[in-house]
Each structure stands twice: as structure tokens, then as C-alpha cells.
Phi, psi and omega in degrees: 000321180295325179296325179295317180294322178294318178297318179295320179298313180296323178296314179294318179296319178295319179294321178296314181294324177296319177295319177297316180297316179295320178296316180297318180295319180289323179288327180294324181286339181278340185294334178289335182263011186293144178278141180297138180294145180272133179285129180255128181279123178290147179283141177276155178293331184278351181285142177280134176289150178282124181264120179260130180297149181297142180283147175265122180265140180227153177248118184286341179285316181268348182059038176241146175242152183239133176266169179299342177283345182292139177292344181263358186301315185287329183269343180275145181277316181076132176247003174218144183229144181227158179277332182213159177298330178295321177297320180293319178296319179297331179278356176101008179270152177248151183284150179295151175230144179295142178288134178290140179280131179272125180293140179282128179293134180286142181280139181288000000 
């Protein structure tokens, strides 16, 4: 029984080493074709960050869009996005409206 475990260990170790060797050989041949790294300019502290307007999230099932003022804006995922409410309206979406509160009937 011990001989079987030793044979299985050697088989697994050999397969692992063969995989490592093949991976190393394929990666070694690719290093000659590597693209030169692009120099990235670090940002200065004095530079103004680019401000991107908030995205308008829309739901294509309900055909409603939510602006950042919507209470549902943060929790909805949205499957369509627009740059402005006008773009969403042109696409056929309607703006969210707050749900009217239903008054609670008083108990007799």
C-alpha cells in the first residue's frame, strides 16, 4: 500500500514539474517580443482633477431613469446610463417620481 502512495506522489510531482517547465519555456520565448513600457507622467499636486458629471442610471424594464437626487440612485444597478436627463428623455425614459405616501387609516 505504501508503494502505491509513493508511485502516486511521484506521478503528481512529475506532472507538476512538467507543467512548470512548459510554462517557463513558453513565457521565456515571449520576453523577446515584449512591448516597451509606456512612461506614465505622475500627477502634480497643483493639477485640478477632471470632474465627470454624475451618470444618470436607467432601468430598461421600467423605462425610468434616476438622477443622483433619487433615493434609489445608490441602490439601483442600472442597465443603461446617460450623461444628462435630456439624453434619457430623448431615449424614451421617464424621470423617477417620489412615491406618494399613503395615509395610515386611524384605528376606531
